[in-house]
ChimeraX commands (.cxc) that place a marker at each C-alpha (Angstrom):
marker #1 position 15.79,37.58,17.00 radius 0.5
marker #1 position 13.41,34.99,15.47 radius 0.5
marker #1 position 16.34,33.14,13.80 radius 0.5
marker #1 position 18.10,32.86,17.17 radius 0.5
marker #1 position 14.93,31.38,18.72 radius 0.5
marker #1 position 14.64,28.94,15.81 radius 0.5
marker #1 position 18.28,27.85,16.19 radius 0.5
marker #1 position 17.82,27.37,20.01 radius 0.5
marker #1 position 14.60,25.47,19.46 radius 0.5
marker #1 position 16.28,23.20,16.88 radius 0.5
marker #1 position 19.22,22.66,19.24 radius 0.5
marker #1 position 16.90,21.76,22.08 radius 0.5
marker #1 position 15.03,19.24,19.91 radius 0.5
marker #1 position 18.26,17.64,18.75 radius 0.5
marker #1 position 19.60,17.50,22.27 radius 0.5
marker #1 position 16.38,15.99,23.76 radius 0.5
marker #1 position 16.00,13.35,21.10 radius 0.5
marker #1 position 19.71,12.35,20.76 radius 0.5
marker #1 position 19.53,9.95,23.72 radius 0.5
marker #1 position 16.53,8.10,22.35 radius 0.5
marker #1 position 18.39,5.77,20.05 radius 0.5
marker #1 position 18.90,2.43,21.64 radius 0.5
marker #1 position 22.30,1.51,22.87 radius 0.5
marker #1 position 23.59,-1.91,21.98 radius 0.5
marker #1 position 26.53,-4.03,23.04 radius 0.5
marker #1 position 29.30,-4.10,20.52 radius 0.5
marker #1 position 31.57,-7.11,19.82 radius 0.5
marker #1 position 34.03,-7.21,22.69 radius 0.5
marker #1 position 36.33,-10.16,23.43 radius 0.5
marker #1 position 36.47,-11.43,27.09 radius 0.5
marker #1 position 37.92,-14.57,28.61 radius 0.5
marker #1 position 36.01,-17.19,30.50 radius 0.5
marker #1 position 37.32,-19.12,33.55 radius 0.5
marker #1 position 39.14,-21.57,31.25 radius 0.5
marker #1 position 40.85,-18.71,29.41 radius 0.5
marker #1 position 38.75,-19.24,26.25 radius 0.5
marker #1 position 37.85,-16.15,24.32 radius 0.5
marker #1 position 34.12,-15.19,24.43 radius 0.5
marker #1 position 32.40,-12.45,22.48 radius 0.5
marker #1 position 30.12,-10.37,24.71 radius 0.5
marker #1 position 27.86,-9.73,21.65 radius 0.5
marker #1 position 26.83,-13.42,21.82 radius 0.5
marker #1 position 24.87,-12.65,24.99 radius 0.5
marker #1 position 23.24,-9.65,23.42 radius 0.5
marker #1 position 21.96,-11.82,20.58 radius 0.5
marker #1 position 20.69,-14.74,22.71 radius 0.5
marker #1 position 17.00,-13.72,22.71 radius 0.5
marker #1 position 16.89,-13.53,26.49 radius 0.5
marker #1 position 16.90,-10.73,28.98 radius 0.5
marker #1 position 20.54,-10.54,29.91 radius 0.5
marker #1 position 22.02,-8.99,33.11 radius 0.5
marker #1 position 25.61,-7.85,32.96 radius 0.5
marker #1 position 27.08,-7.30,36.39 radius 0.5
marker #1 position 30.54,-5.73,36.43 radius 0.5
marker #1 position 32.48,-6.42,39.59 radius 0.5
marker #1 position 35.93,-6.71,41.05 radius 0.5
marker #1 position 37.56,-8.65,43.92 radius 0.5
marker #1 position 38.49,-5.47,45.67 radius 0.5
marker #1 position 34.90,-4.18,45.60 radius 0.5
marker #1 position 33.02,-5.37,48.74 radius 0.5
marker #1 position 29.61,-4.07,47.53 radius 0.5
marker #1 position 30.09,-6.00,44.22 radius 0.5
marker #1 position 30.65,-9.23,46.09 radius 0.5
marker #1 position 27.71,-8.64,48.38 radius 0.5
marker #1 position 25.40,-7.90,45.45 radius 0.5
marker #1 position 26.39,-11.02,43.49 radius 0.5
marker #1 position 26.13,-13.20,46.50 radius 0.5
marker #1 position 22.61,-11.95,47.30 radius 0.5
marker #1 position 21.51,-12.43,43.70 radius 0.5
marker #1 position 23.02,-15.93,43.55 radius 0.5
marker #1 position 21.46,-17.09,46.80 radius 0.5
marker #1 position 18.09,-15.40,46.83 radius 0.5
marker #1 position 17.04,-14.17,43.36 radius 0.5
marker #1 position 18.67,-15.71,40.34 radius 0.5
marker #1 position 16.72,-18.98,40.19 radius 0.5
marker #1 position 13.47,-17.18,40.40 radius 0.5
marker #1 position 14.56,-14.63,37.78 radius 0.5
marker #1 position 15.42,-17.47,35.40 radius 0.5
marker #1 position 12.00,-19.05,35.85 radius 0.5
marker #1 position 9.93,-15.80,35.88 radius 0.5
marker #1 position 11.76,-13.67,33.30 radius 0.5
marker #1 position 14.05,-16.10,31.32 radius 0.5
marker #1 position 17.05,-14.11,32.55 radius 0.5
marker #1 position 20.74,-14.92,32.00 radius 0.5
marker #1 position 23.20,-13.18,34.32 radius 0.5
marker #1 position 26.83,-12.72,33.35 radius 0.5
marker #1 position 29.24,-11.52,36.09 radius 0.5
marker #1 position 32.13,-9.65,34.45 radius 0.5
marker #1 position 35.21,-9.15,36.57 radius 0.5
marker #1 position 37.25,-6.06,35.76 radius 0.5
marker #1 position 40.26,-7.29,37.76 radius 0.5
marker #1 position 43.31,-6.61,35.71 radius 0.5
marker #1 position 45.81,-9.19,34.35 radius 0.5
marker #1 position 47.76,-9.26,37.64 radius 0.5
marker #1 position 44.65,-10.09,39.75 radius 0.5
marker #1 position 42.64,-12.34,37.45 radius 0.5
marker #1 position 43.83,-15.51,39.22 radius 0.5
marker #1 position 42.63,-14.06,42.53 radius 0.5
marker #1 position 39.23,-13.42,40.92 radius 0.5
marker #1 position 39.09,-16.97,39.54 radius 0.5
marker #1 position 39.89,-18.31,42.98 radius 0.5
marker #1 position 37.20,-16.18,44.63 radius 0.5
marker #1 position 34.64,-17.32,42.01 radius 0.5
marker #1 position 35.52,-21.02,42.56 radius 0.5
marker #1 position 34.87,-20.54,46.30 radius 0.5
marker #1 position 31.51,-18.90,45.71 radius 0.5
marker #1 position 30.14,-21.49,43.29 radius 0.5
marker #1 position 27.91,-18.88,41.60 radius 0.5
marker #1 position 25.08,-20.32,39.37 radius 0.5
marker #1 position 25.89,-17.90,36.58 radius 0.5
marker #1 position 28.72,-17.50,34.09 radius 0.5
marker #1 position 31.71,-15.32,34.97 radius 0.5
marker #1 position 33.84,-13.61,32.32 radius 0.5
marker #1 position 37.02,-11.48,32.72 radius 0.5
marker #1 position 37.63,-8.10,31.23 radius 0.5
marker #1 position 41.37,-8.18,31.87 radius 0.5
marker #1 position 42.20,-5.10,29.80 radius 0.5
marker #1 position 39.06,-3.06,30.60 radius 0.5
marker #1 position 38.01,-3.18,26.95 radius 0.5
marker #1 position 34.33,-3.59,27.79 radius 0.5
marker #1 position 34.52,-0.95,30.42 radius 0.5
marker #1 position 35.94,1.47,27.81 radius 0.5
marker #1 position 33.45,0.56,25.11 radius 0.5
marker #1 position 30.46,1.05,27.35 radius 0.5
marker #1 position 31.85,4.22,28.90 radius 0.5
marker #1 position 31.34,3.72,32.64 radius 0.5
marker #1 position 33.69,4.44,35.47 radius 0.5
marker #1 position 33.09,2.43,38.67 radius 0.5
marker #1 position 31.80,-0.86,39.97 radius 0.5
marker #1 position 29.43,-2.26,40.79 radius 0.5
marker #1 position 27.82,-1.49,37.50 radius 0.5
marker #1 position 24.83,-3.31,36.07 radius 0.5
marker #1 position 23.39,-3.25,32.52 radius 0.5
marker #1 position 20.23,-5.11,31.57 radius 0.5
marker #1 position 19.79,-6.03,27.92 radius 0.5
marker #1 position 16.28,-6.74,26.61 radius 0.5
marker #1 position 15.48,-9.67,24.42 radius 0.5
marker #1 position 16.56,-7.64,21.38 radius 0.5
marker #1 position 20.03,-7.02,22.89 radius 0.5
marker #1 position 19.33,-3.32,23.50 radius 0.5
marker #1 position 20.32,-1.68,26.72 radius 0.5
marker #1 position 17.09,-1.32,28.71 radius 0.5
marker #1 position 18.52,-0.38,32.16 radius 0.5
marker #1 position 21.72,0.76,33.85 radius 0.5
marker #1 position 22.60,1.02,37.52 radius 0.5
marker #1 position 25.75,2.12,39.27 radius 0.5
marker #1 position 26.46,1.20,42.91 radius 0.5
marker #1 position 24.88,-1.14,45.35 radius 0.5
marker #1 position 22.85,-0.78,48.53 radius 0.5
marker #1 position 21.11,-3.73,50.27 radius 0.5
marker #1 position 17.74,-4.16,48.63 radius 0.5
marker #1 position 18.79,-3.00,45.15 radius 0.5
marker #1 position 18.00,-6.51,43.98 radius 0.5
marker #1 position 14.28,-5.70,44.40 radius 0.5
marker #1 position 14.58,-2.61,42.17 radius 0.5
marker #1 position 16.47,-4.72,39.60 radius 0.5
marker #1 position 13.71,-7.33,39.68 radius 0.5
marker #1 position 11.10,-4.61,39.07 radius 0.5
marker #1 position 13.11,-3.59,36.02 radius 0.5
marker #1 position 13.29,-7.21,34.87 radius 0.5
marker #1 position 9.52,-7.58,35.15 radius 0.5
marker #1 position 8.98,-4.35,33.28 radius 0.5
marker #1 position 11.36,-5.44,30.50 radius 0.5
marker #1 position 9.81,-8.91,30.30 radius 0.5
marker #1 position 6.35,-7.34,29.73 radius 0.5
marker #1 position 7.57,-5.22,26.78 radius 0.5
marker link #1:1,2 radius 0.2
marker link #1:2,3 radius 0.2
marker link #1:3,4 radius 0.2
marker link #1:4,5 radius 0.2
marker link #1:5,6 radius 0.2
marker link #1:6,7 radius 0.2
marker link #1:7,8 radius 0.2
marker link #1:8,9 radius 0.2
marker link #1:9,10 radius 0.2
marker link #1:10,11 radius 0.2
marker link #1:11,12 radius 0.2
marker link #1:12,13 radius 0.2
marker link #1:13,14 radius 0.2
marker link #1:14,15 radius 0.2
marker link #1:15,16 radius 0.2
marker link #1:16,17 radius 0.2
marker link #1:17,18 radius 0.2
marker link #1:18,19 radius 0.2
marker link #1:19,20 radius 0.2
marker link #1:20,21 radius 0.2
marker link #1:21,22 radius 0.2
marker link #1:22,23 radius 0.2
marker link #1:23,24 radius 0.2
marker link #1:24,25 radius 0.2
marker link #1:25,26 radius 0.2
marker link #1:26,27 radius 0.2
marker link #1:27,28 radius 0.2
marker link #1:28,29 radius 0.2
marker link #1:29,30 radius 0.2
marker link #1:30,31 radius 0.2
marker link #1:31,32 radius 0.2
marker link #1:32,33 radius 0.2
marker link #1:33,34 radius 0.2
marker link #1:34,35 radius 0.2
marker link #1:35,36 radius 0.2
marker link #1:36,37 radius 0.2
marker link #1:37,38 radius 0.2
marker link #1:38,39 radius 0.2
marker link #1:39,40 radius 0.2
marker link #1:40,41 radius 0.2
marker link #1:41,42 radius 0.2
marker link #1:42,43 radius 0.2
marker link #1:43,44 radius 0.2
marker link #1:44,45 radius 0.2
marker link #1:45,46 radius 0.2
marker link #1:46,47 radius 0.2
marker link #1:47,48 radius 0.2
marker link #1:48,49 radius 0.2
marker link #1:49,50 radius 0.2
marker link #1:50,51 radius 0.2
marker link #1:51,52 radius 0.2
marker link #1:52,53 radius 0.2
marker link #1:53,54 radius 0.2
marker link #1:54,55 radius 0.2
marker link #1:55,56 radius 0.2
marker link #1:56,57 radius 0.2
marker link #1:57,58 radius 0.2
marker link #1:58,59 radius 0.2
marker link #1:59,60 radius 0.2
marker link #1:60,61 radius 0.2
marker link #1:61,62 radius 0.2
marker link #1:62,63 radius 0.2
marker link #1:63,64 radius 0.2
marker link #1:64,65 radius 0.2
marker link #1:65,66 radius 0.2
marker link #1:66,67 radius 0.2
marker link #1:67,68 radius 0.2
marker link #1:68,69 radius 0.2
marker link #1:69,70 radius 0.2
marker link #1:70,71 radius 0.2
marker link #1:71,72 radius 0.2
marker link #1:72,73 radius 0.2
marker link #1:73,74 radius 0.2
marker link #1:74,75 radius 0.2
marker link #1:75,76 radius 0.2
marker link #1:76,77 radius 0.2
marker link #1:77,78 radius 0.2
marker link #1:78,79 radius 0.2
marker link #1:79,80 radius 0.2
marker link #1:80,81 radius 0.2
marker link #1:81,82 radius 0.2
marker link #1:82,83 radius 0.2
marker link #1:83,84 radius 0.2
marker link #1:84,85 radius 0.2
marker link #1:85,86 radius 0.2
marker link #1:86,87 radius 0.2
marker link #1:87,88 radius 0.2
marker link #1:88,89 radius 0.2
marker link #1:89,90 radius 0.2
marker link #1:90,91 radius 0.2
marker link #1:91,92 radius 0.2
marker link #1:92,93 radius 0.2
marker link #1:93,94 radius 0.2
marker link #1:94,95 radius 0.2
marker link #1:95,96 radius 0.2
marker link #1:96,97 radius 0.2
marker link #1:97,98 radius 0.2
marker link #1:98,99 radius 0.2
marker link #1:99,100 radius 0.2
marker link #1:100,101 radius 0.2
marker link #1:101,102 radius 0.2
marker link #1:102,103 radius 0.2
marker link #1:103,104 radius 0.2
marker link #1:104,105 radius 0.2
marker link #1:105,106 radius 0.2
marker link #1:106,107 radius 0.2
marker link #1:107,108 radius 0.2
marker link #1:108,109 radius 0.2
marker link #1:109,110 radius 0.2
marker link #1:110,111 radius 0.2
marker link #1:111,112 radius 0.2
marker link #1:112,113 radius 0.2
marker link #1:113,114 radius 0.2
marker link #1:114,115 radius 0.2
marker link #1:115,116 radius 0.2
marker link #1:116,117 radius 0.2
marker link #1:117,118 radius 0.2
marker link #1:118,119 radius 0.2
marker link #1:119,120 radius 0.2
marker link #1:120,121 radius 0.2
marker link #1:121,122 radius 0.2
marker link #1:122,123 radius 0.2
marker link #1:123,124 radius 0.2
marker link #1:124,125 radius 0.2
marker link #1:125,126 radius 0.2
marker link #1:126,127 radius 0.2
marker link #1:127,128 radius 0.2
marker link #1:128,129 radius 0.2
marker link #1:129,130 radius 0.2
marker link #1:130,131 radius 0.2
marker link #1:131,132 radius 0.2
marker link #1:132,133 radius 0.2
marker link #1:133,134 radius 0.2
marker link #1:134,135 radius 0.2
marker link #1:135,136 radius 0.2
marker link #1:136,137 radius 0.2
marker link #1:137,138 radius 0.2
marker link #1:138,139 radius 0.2
marker link #1:139,140 radius 0.2
marker link #1:140,141 radius 0.2
marker link #1:141,142 radius 0.2
marker link #1:142,143 radius 0.2
marker link #1:143,144 radius 0.2
marker link #1:144,145 radius 0.2
marker link #1:145,146 radius 0.2
marker link #1:146,147 radius 0.2
marker link #1:147,148 radius 0.2
marker link #1:148,149 radius 0.2
marker link #1:149,150 radius 0.2
marker link #1:150,151 radius 0.2
marker link #1:151,152 radius 0.2
marker link #1:152,153 radius 0.2
marker link #1:153,154 radius 0.2
marker link #1:154,155 radius 0.2
marker link #1:155,156 radius 0.2
marker link #1:156,157 radius 0.2
marker link #1:157,158 radius 0.2
marker link #1:158,159 radius 0.2
marker link #1:159,160 radius 0.2
marker link #1:160,161 radius 0.2
marker link #1:161,162 radius 0.2
marker link #1:162,163 radius 0.2
marker link #1:163,164 radius 0.2
marker link #1:164,165 radius 0.2
marker link #1:165,166 radius 0.2
view
């Protein structure tokens, strides 16, 4: 009986501490608006807090979120927290031109990349958009959020402030 308790206790410790290791961004190739290849790892290694917002043209909440951030938050976040935001479209190869056209009409103040084959989506293991990841200055994943409701930008800003203090 004591050996079963020891095994269960050991398993519990392993299970509880297995998620404590920091997740980092691996080298993943994306395309920019001019069809040039960009390695996502570059942004993880830039020494800044980096917000990765995954979106798609067919996702109304995604577009609402990015518009709100662009119009009301991003400039302040850059000044207050030295943040860089990268919007990453998950529109597939057939719809990437639609995404580029949409981005051109929005004139967002942040960089937009295209994950045409969902390589980044697969490597990070998430399922739906909008999906946001915040990387700390060391390039480690410090925050993740799925979905969007009006006002989520304020919660994101609280996380940015927390991460900037660390």
